[in-house]
VMD Tcl script that draws the C-alpha trace (Angstrom):
set ca {
  {37.78 -13.58 62.24}
  {38.17 -12.14 65.73}
  {40.86 -9.85 67.08}
  {43.50 -11.49 69.23}
  {44.06 -10.20 72.74}
  {46.51 -11.20 75.41}
  {46.03 -12.19 79.02}
  {48.35 -13.14 81.83}
  {48.37 -16.77 82.86}
  {50.60 -19.47 84.27}
  {51.15 -22.87 82.73}
  {51.69 -25.41 85.51}
  {52.85 -28.96 84.95}
  {52.26 -31.80 87.40}
  {53.43 -35.24 86.37}
  {52.24 -35.87 82.83}
  {49.52 -33.21 82.98}
  {49.63 -29.47 82.57}
  {47.08 -26.80 83.27}
  {46.51 -23.14 82.60}
  {45.91 -20.93 85.65}
  {44.24 -17.57 85.01}
  {43.23 -14.86 87.45}
  {39.48 -14.29 87.38}
  {39.94 -10.61 86.50}
  {41.97 -11.58 83.39}
  {39.15 -13.56 81.78}
  {36.91 -11.33 79.64}
  {33.22 -11.18 80.52}
  {32.28 -10.91 76.85}
  {32.99 -14.01 74.74}
  {34.41 -15.80 77.79}
  {33.96 -19.32 76.40}
  {35.54 -18.40 73.07}
  {38.53 -16.82 74.84}
  {39.08 -19.93 76.94}
  {38.72 -22.30 73.98}
  {41.19 -20.24 71.93}
  {43.85 -20.87 74.60}
  {43.64 -24.55 73.79}
  {43.81 -24.16 70.03}
  {40.12 -24.85 69.45}
  {38.31 -25.37 67.18}
  {41.11 -27.75 66.18}
  {39.62 -31.23 66.71}
  {42.73 -32.51 68.47}
  {43.66 -29.16 70.07}
  {47.29 -29.50 69.11}
  {48.08 -25.91 68.22}
  {47.33 -24.28 71.55}
  {48.05 -24.95 75.21}
  {45.93 -28.09 75.35}
  {47.22 -31.56 74.64}
  {46.10 -33.90 71.92}
  {42.60 -34.44 73.33}
  {40.01 -32.42 75.23}
  {40.69 -34.49 78.37}
  {44.22 -33.08 78.52}
  {43.07 -29.44 78.43}
  {42.85 -28.24 82.02}
  {42.03 -24.72 83.14}
  {41.70 -23.11 86.55}
  {40.22 -19.64 86.97}
  {41.39 -18.28 90.32}
  {39.82 -15.42 92.22}
  {39.39 -14.13 95.75}
  {36.87 -15.89 97.93}
  {33.98 -14.21 99.70}
  {34.39 -16.69 102.57}
  {36.47 -15.45 105.51}
  {38.34 -18.75 105.97}
  {38.98 -19.40 102.27}
  {41.86 -17.74 100.41}
  {40.90 -18.35 96.78}
  {38.16 -19.97 94.73}
}
mol new
graphics top color blue
foreach p $ca { graphics top sphere $p radius 0.5 }
foreach p [lrange $ca 0 end-1] q [lrange $ca 1 end] { graphics top cylinder $p $q radius 0.2 }
display resetview
């Protein structure tokens, strides 16, 4: 069993969908995939106990960070 940690995020809804927005510097480098999956309630097959919906197609995530391009605000 792993230790739980917190991170700052925003849950944004648009129409019938919702997504989790996380700043790039909030996502851990170590165990990154596991941290992201835990947000959605995985490994629950239907992902119903986390921020995801009932299926994997309803689990949306955006990791936002500064761009290295001069004319781009975020990536």
